[in-house]
C-alpha positions in Angstrom: -36.5 139.7 48.3 -33.4 137.6 49.1 -31.3 135.2 47.1 -32.3 131.5 47.3 -29.5 128.9 47.2 -29.9 126.3 44.4 -29.0 122.6 44.5 -25.8 123.5 42.7 -25.0 126.0 45.5 -25.6 123.4 48.2 -23.4 120.8 46.4 -20.6 123.4 45.8 -20.8 124.6 49.4 -20.6 121.1 50.9 -17.8 120.2 48.5 -15.8 123.3 49.4 -16.1 122.5 53.1 -15.1 118.9 52.7 -12.1 119.9 50.5 -11.1 122.7 52.9 -11.3 120.4 56.0 -9.4 117.6 54.2 -6.7 120.1 53.2 -6.3 121.3 56.7 -6.3 117.8 58.3 -3.8 116.5 55.7 -1.8 119.8 55.9 -2.0 119.9 52.1 -1.9 123.6 51.0 -3.1 123.1 47.4 -6.2 121.1 48.6 -7.0 123.7 51.3 -6.6 126.5 48.7 -9.0 124.7 46.4 -11.6 124.6 49.1 -11.0 128.3 49.8 -11.4 129.1 46.1 -14.8 127.3 46.0 -15.9 129.3 49.1 -14.9 132.5 47.4 -16.9 131.6 44.3 -19.9 131.1 46.5 -19.4 134.5 48.1 -19.0 136.1 44.7 -22.2 134.5 43.5 -24.1 135.7 46.6 -22.7 139.3 46.1 -23.8 139.2 42.5 -27.3 138.1 43.6 -27.4 141.0 46.1 -26.4 143.4 43.4 -29.3 142.1 41.3 -31.6 142.7 44.2 -30.4 146.3 44.2 -31.0 146.7 40.5 -34.5 145.3 40.8 -35.4 147.6 43.7 -34.0 150.6 41.7 -36.2 149.5 38.7 -33.1 149.1 36.5 -34.6 145.8 35.4 -38.2 146.0 34.1 -40.6 144.0 31.9 -43.2 145.3 29.6 -45.8 143.3 27.7 -48.6 143.8 25.2 -50.7 142.1 22.6 -48.9 142.2 19.3 -51.2 141.3 16.5 -53.0 144.1 14.6 -56.4 142.6 14.9 -56.0 142.4 18.7 -55.0 146.0 19.1 -58.1 146.7 21.2 -57.6 143.7 23.4 -60.1 141.4 21.7 -59.3 137.8 21.3 -61.3 134.8 20.2 -61.9 131.7 22.4 -59.6 128.9 21.5 -57.5 130.9 18.9 -53.8 131.3 19.7 -52.5 134.9 19.8 -49.1 136.4 20.6 -48.1 138.5 23.6 -44.8 140.4 23.3 -42.5 140.6 26.4 -39.8 143.2 26.4 -37.1 142.8 28.9 -35.3 146.1 29.7 -31.9 145.7 31.4 -30.4 149.1 32.3 -28.1 147.6 34.9 -24.3 147.1 34.4 -24.5 143.3 34.6 -26.2 140.6 32.5 -29.4 139.2 33.7 -30.3 135.5 33.3 -34.0 134.8 33.4 -34.3 131.2 34.3 -38.1 131.3 33.9 -40.9 133.9 33.3 -44.4 132.8 34.1 -47.4 135.0 33.2 -49.9 135.3 36.0 -53.3 135.1 34.4 -56.9 134.3 35.4 -58.4 130.9 34.7 -59.9 132.1 31.4 -56.4 132.7 29.9 -53.3 130.6 29.5 -49.8 131.5 28.2 -46.6 129.7 27.7 -43.5 130.4 29.9 -40.1 131.9 28.9 -37.1 129.9 30.0 -33.3 130.5 30.0 -33.2 134.0 28.5 -30.0 136.1 29.0 -30.3 139.9 28.6 -26.9 141.6 28.2 -26.2 144.8 30.3 -27.9 148.0 29.1 -29.9 146.3 26.3 -33.4 145.2 25.5 -34.7 141.9 24.4 -38.2 140.9 23.1 -39.8 137.5 23.2 -43.2 136.4 21.8 -45.4 134.2 23.9 -48.3 132.1 22.6 -51.5 132.6 24.6 -55.0 131.3 24.4 -58.4 132.5 25.7 -60.0 129.4 27.3 -63.4 130.8 28.0 -65.6 133.7 26.8 -65.6 136.8 29.0 -63.4 139.6 30.4 -60.1 138.3 31.8 -57.1 139.9 33.2 -53.4 139.0 32.9 -52.0 140.4 36.1 -48.2 140.3 35.7 -45.2 138.1 35.3 -43.4 136.0 38.0 -39.7 135.6 37.2 -36.8 133.6 38.5 -33.4 135.1 37.8 -30.0 133.7 38.4 -26.5 134.9 39.0 -23.7 134.3 36.5 -22.6 131.0 38.2 -26.2 129.6 38.6 -25.7 129.3 42.4 -28.5 131.6 43.6 -32.0 132.3 42.4 -34.1 135.4 42.9 -37.8 135.3 42.6 -39.6 138.6 41.7 -42.9 139.8 40.4 -43.5 142.4 37.8 -47.2 143.7 38.0 -48.6 144.9 34.7 -52.3 144.2 34.3 -53.7 143.7 30.8 -57.5 143.3 30.4 -58.6 141.1 27.5 -62.1 140.4 26.2 -62.3 136.9 24.9 -65.1 136.6 22.3 -67.0 133.5 21.3 -65.8 131.1 18.6 -66.7 131.8 15.0 -69.0 129.6 13.1 -66.0 127.8 11.4 -64.4 127.0 14.7 -67.6 125.3 16.1 -68.3 123.2 13.1 -66.8 120.2 14.8 -69.1 120.4 17.8 -71.7 117.7 18.0 -75.2 118.8 16.8 -76.5 117.4 20.1 -74.6 120.1 21.9 -77.2 122.7 21.0 -80.5 121.7 19.4 -83.7 123.6 18.9 -87.0 122.8 17.1 -86.3 125.7 14.7 -82.9 125.1 13.1 -83.4 127.6 10.2 -81.4 130.8 10.1 -82.0 133.9 8.1 -85.4 135.5 7.7 -87.7 133.6 10.1 -91.3 134.3 9.2 -94.6 134.4 11.0 -97.7 133.3 9.1 -100.7 135.6 9.3 -103.8 135.5 7.1 -104.0 138.0 4.3 -104.2 138.4 0.6 -100.7 137.7 -0.6 -97.9 135.3 0.1 -98.0 131.5 0.3 -101.2 129.6 -0.2 -102.6 128.5 3.2 -105.9 126.7 2.4 -109.0 126.6 0.2 -112.4 127.4 1.9 -116.0 128.0 0.9 -116.9 131.4 -0.4 -118.3 133.8 2.1 -120.2 137.0 1.4 -117.8 139.9 0.9 -114.9 137.8 -0.5 -113.4 139.4 -3.6 -113.9 137.5 -6.8 -110.1 137.6 -7.6 -109.5 135.2 -4.8 -111.9 132.5 -6.2 -110.2 129.3 -7.2 -112.2 128.6 -10.3 -110.7 125.2 -11.1 -111.3 123.9 -7.6 -114.8 125.5 -7.6 -115.6 123.6 -10.8 -114.6 120.3 -9.3 -116.5 120.9 -6.1 -119.6 122.4 -7.7 -119.5 125.5 -5.4 -117.4 128.6 -5.0 -114.1 128.1 -3.2 -111.7 130.9 -2.3 -108.0 130.9 -1.7 -106.5 131.8 1.7 -103.0 133.2 1.7 -100.4 133.7 4.5 -98.1 136.6 3.9 -94.6 136.6 5.3 -94.1 138.9 8.4 -90.5 139.4 9.7 -90.0 138.0 13.2 -88.1 139.7 16.0 -86.6 137.0 18.3 -85.7 137.2 21.9 -83.2 134.6 23.1 -83.4 133.6 26.8 -80.1 132.3 28.0 -79.9 130.4 31.3 -76.7 131.4 33.1 -77.3 129.4 36.3 -74.9 127.1 38.2 -75.9 123.9 36.4 -75.0 125.5 33.1 -71.5 126.4 34.5 -70.4 123.0 35.7 -67.8 121.1 33.8 -64.3 121.7 32.4 -63.5 125.4 31.8 -64.3 126.3 28.3 -66.5 123.2 27.7 -69.5 123.8 30.0 -73.0 124.0 28.8 -72.9 127.8 29.1 -69.7 127.9 27.0 -71.2 125.9 24.2 -74.4 127.9 24.4 -72.6 131.2 24.2 -70.5 130.1 21.2 -73.5 128.9 19.1 -75.9 131.6 20.3 -73.5 134.3 19.3 -73.2 133.0 15.8 -76.9 132.3 15.5 -77.8 135.9 16.6 -75.2 137.3 14.1 -76.7 135.3 11.2 -80.2 136.5 12.2 -79.1 140.1 12.2 -77.4 139.7 8.9 -80.7 138.5 7.4 -82.4 141.7 8.7 -84.1 140.2 11.8 -84.3 142.1 15.1 -82.6 140.1 17.9 -82.7 140.5 21.7 -81.0 138.7 24.5 -82.0 138.1 28.1 -79.8 136.2 30.6 -81.3 134.8 33.7 -80.8 132.6 36.8 -82.9 133.1 39.9 -83.6 136.6 38.4 -83.0 138.5 35.2 -79.2 139.2 35.0 -79.1 141.3 31.8 -81.7 142.3 29.2 -81.0 143.7 25.7 -84.1 144.7 23.8 -84.5 143.5 20.2 -82.7 145.5 17.6 -80.5 145.4 14.5 -77.5 147.8 14.3 -73.7 147.7 14.7 -74.1 149.3 18.2 -76.8 146.7 19.1 -74.5 143.9 18.0 -71.9 145.3 20.5 -74.5 145.3 23.2 -75.4 141.7 22.6 -71.7 140.7 22.7 -71.1 142.6 25.9 -74.1 140.9 27.5 -72.5 137.5 26.8 -69.1 138.6 28.0 -70.5 139.9 31.2 -71.5 136.4 32.3 -67.9 135.7 33.3 -67.7 138.7 35.6 -70.7 138.0 37.9 -69.9 139.7 41.3 -73.4 140.4 42.6 -74.0 139.4 46.2 -77.0 137.2 45.5 -75.3 135.3 42.7 -72.0 134.6 44.3 -71.0 132.3 47.1 -68.5 134.3 49.2 -68.8 135.8 52.6 -67.8 139.3 53.6 -64.7 138.0 55.4 -63.6 135.9 52.4 -64.1 138.9 50.1 -61.9 141.3 52.1 -59.3 138.5 52.5 -59.2 137.9 48.8 -58.8 141.6 48.0 -56.2 142.1 50.8 -54.2 139.2 49.4 -54.4 140.7 45.9 -53.1 144.1 47.0 -50.3 142.4 48.9 -49.2 140.3 46.0 -50.0 142.8 43.2 -49.1 146.1 44.7 -47.1 145.3 47.8 -49.7 147.1 50.0 -50.4 145.7 53.5 -54.0 146.4 54.4 -54.3 144.3 57.5 -54.5 146.1 60.8 -51.2 145.9 62.6 -52.8 145.6 66.0 -56.2 144.7 67.4 -58.2 147.8 68.7 -59.5 147.9 72.3 -62.7 146.0 72.8 -64.7 149.2 73.5 -63.2 151.1 70.6 -65.7 152.7 68.1 -63.4 151.6 65.3 -64.9 148.1 65.4 -67.9 149.3 63.4 -65.5 149.9 60.4 -63.6 146.6 60.9 -64.2 143.4 59.0 -62.5 140.1 60.0 -61.0 138.1 57.2 -61.4 134.4 56.6 -58.2 133.7 58.5 -59.0 136.0 61.4 -57.0 139.0 60.2 -58.6 142.4 60.7 -59.2 144.9 57.9 -60.3 148.6 58.1 -63.1 148.9 55.6 -62.5 152.6 55.2 -58.9 152.0 54.1 -59.9 149.1 51.9 -62.6 151.2 50.3 -60.1 154.1 49.7 -57.5 151.8 48.1 -60.0 150.1 45.8 -61.6 153.5 44.8 -58.3 154.9 43.9 -57.4 152.0 41.7 -60.9 151.8 40.1 -60.8 155.6 39.3 -57.3 155.3 37.8 -58.4 152.5 35.5 -61.7 154.3 34.7 -60.0 157.4 33.5 -58.3 155.4 30.7 -61.4 153.6 29.5 -65.0 154.1 28.4 -66.9 155.0 31.6 -70.2 153.9 29.9 -68.9 150.4 29.3 -70.8 147.4 30.8 -67.7 146.7 33.0 -68.6 149.7 35.2 -72.1 148.6 36.1 -72.5 148.8 39.9 -72.8 145.3 41.5 -75.9 144.5 43.4 -75.6 144.1 47.2 -78.3 143.5 49.8 -79.8 146.4 51.7 -78.3 145.1 54.9 -74.7 145.1 53.5 -72.2 147.9 53.9 -72.4 150.1 50.8 -68.6 150.0 50.5 -68.9 146.3 49.6 -70.4 147.3 46.3 -67.2 149.2 45.5 -65.1 146.1 46.6 -67.1 143.9 44.2 -66.7 146.4 41.4 -63.0 146.3 42.0 -63.0 142.5 41.7 -64.9 142.8 38.4 -62.5 145.4 36.9 -59.3 143.6 38.1 -60.5 140.2 37.0 -60.7 138.7 40.5 -63.1 135.9 40.0 -65.7 135.3 42.7 -67.2 131.8 43.0 -70.6 131.5 41.5 -73.4 130.3 43.8 -74.0 126.6 43.3 -77.3 126.2 45.1 -80.6 128.0 45.3 -83.7 128.0 47.5 -86.7 125.9 46.5 -88.6 127.7 43.7 -86.1 130.4 43.1 -85.2 129.1 39.7 -88.9 128.9 38.8 -89.4 132.5 39.8 -86.3 133.6 37.8 -87.6 131.7 34.7 -91.1 133.3 35.1 -89.5 136.8 35.5 -87.5 136.2 32.3 -90.6 135.2 30.3 -92.5 138.1 31.7 -89.7 140.6 30.8 -89.5 139.2 27.2 -93.3 139.7 26.8 -93.6 143.1 28.4 -90.4 144.8 27.2 -89.9 145.1 23.5 -92.1 143.8 20.7 -91.1 140.2 20.2 -92.7 137.6 18.0 -90.5 134.6 18.9 -88.9 133.4 22.1 -86.1 130.9 22.1 -85.2 129.5 25.6 -81.6 128.1 25.9 -81.4 126.2 29.1 -81.0 122.8 30.8 -84.1 123.7 32.9 -82.5 122.5 36.1 -84.8 123.6 38.9 -87.1 125.5 36.6 -90.1 123.3 37.2 -89.6 123.1 41.0 -92.5 125.5 41.2 -94.6 124.0 38.4 -97.3 126.6 38.7 -95.0 129.6 38.3 -93.1 128.1 35.3 -96.2 126.8 33.5 -98.1 130.1 34.0 -95.3 132.0 32.3 -95.2 129.6 29.4 -99.0 129.7 29.1 -98.9 133.5 29.0 -96.4 133.4 26.2 -98.6 131.1 24.1 -101.7 133.0 24.8 -100.1 136.2 23.5 -99.4 134.5 20.3 -95.6 134.1 20.7 -93.7 131.4 18.9 -91.8 129.6 21.7 -88.9 127.3 21.0 -86.5 125.6 23.4 -82.9 124.4 23.1 -81.2 121.9 25.5 -77.4 122.2 25.6 -75.7 118.9 26.0 -72.5 118.5 28.0 -70.1 116.1 26.2 -67.9 113.9 28.5 -64.8 112.4 27.0 -63.9 108.9 28.1 -60.7 106.8 27.7 -60.5 103.2 26.9 -60.5 102.6 30.7 -63.6 100.5 31.6 -64.4 102.6 34.6 -64.2 105.8 32.6 -66.5 104.4 29.9 -69.0 103.3 32.5 -68.9 106.8 34.1 -69.6 108.3 30.7 -72.5 106.0 30.1 -74.0 106.8 33.5 -73.5 110.6 32.9 -75.1 110.5 29.5 -78.0 108.4 30.8 -78.7 110.9 33.6 -78.5 113.7 31.1 -80.9 112.0 28.8 -83.3 111.4 31.7 -83.2 115.1 32.6 -83.9 116.0 28.9 -86.8 113.6 28.7 -88.4 115.0 31.8 -88.1 118.6 30.5 -89.3 117.5 27.1 -92.6 116.2 28.6 -93.1 119.3 30.6 -92.7 121.6 27.5 -94.8 119.4 25.2 -97.8 120.0 27.4 -97.6 123.6 26.3 -97.0 122.9 22.7 -93.3 123.6 22.9 -90.9 121.2 21.2 -87.4 120.7 22.3 -84.7 118.6 20.7 
């Protein structure tokens, strides 16, 4: 942490040298004295900057921040809705501190404005409100604040970092906020909300049909007027209303995640699905949720209670914190490098080995090479992450979905599960896997349908997916759909559309046309596959 000269400093220094040399060559004492004064000013600015370094190291200058609004007291925010974060600057030093800029360090799911040109007098506190926005649904972490401070003359800058992680849960948009979204974004063959009903034959409810009298039919069901017209006895057949429990199957695969952050197919599906499930539950319906890719990611059985609503919400939020080994595209070396860089930047801890062990040392079995060739001791890495995870866990609900152990392969070191859990808790985003082996998506889809049929009593299944790769193994996918229809389930499908904005530029308009044409082609192919099984999709 050393002072960095500014452009003003360079100009002042060059000017002072020129004036000083000119004064000496011209034997002009006033000019030489002026050059000397400018050099003294530079030295004073540097000394003031060094004193600021001392104050920062002694923690006489600190920054605290928190979410200010009452409705956000538990760290809950809504996607796309601006909320305030309060920054409090504590200056316990004997000199004023000029903050040229303060930039919050947040994950990609959050954004916040910067603070510029704030002067905090000595031994005082100052508060500033920042406008922040949650850009995508999920659990996101604001890690700290990067500041640039300046001396009183503005000659030197000092860059510093104040770590102070804040975990925020960004919830889906409300129904009002998504009214402007195109209907084509999320369409299903069953648009009705409220009490969805299943028709079963019985003796009360809506009239279904008139049929010929059969022995044993009660006389009160005889349609006398219709019988008189026909000349033979005709009875009424009714369909009583039976409340349906619905299981929503949400595709969380790579194709659903592509696009601009906050505007992907998955983002739109989460927003609308969250509101649809809430309306269904308000009408008394039991609702369940199953998220899948090449396997089932999460499964919430149908229910209707405040606690069940929280479980559904957590299942949707967890889709942004996928750290399982089979669903992420990151090597062991890249993982330890990412965590090592985080500890160095966030906590100032150097976890790299200072020297390479001898080639025949048994320590190599506990060493992992990073992506840049640096060596890390997995035992030390595991110890450091465990300490931080436990410290965070003590101040939170240990039964929360955030603490679910990530899945790793049987061949992987068990400590990597702890490393991936640390990434989830600290909001370190791991890249989601973009590809899959042939037929994996079909097997995941089949597993999702099977789980919906075998776990929990469900009358209706709604599949929300773009069906990319689902019909690679046609037999597996169609067998699952056939099983659902044979068991009497009502099956609907929803295809989320990705909107692409185009400017007046001709090339941009052409790109949008090609994009929409390809998307329409994919939709048509999926539609034909589903219609073969009596499943309509819009």
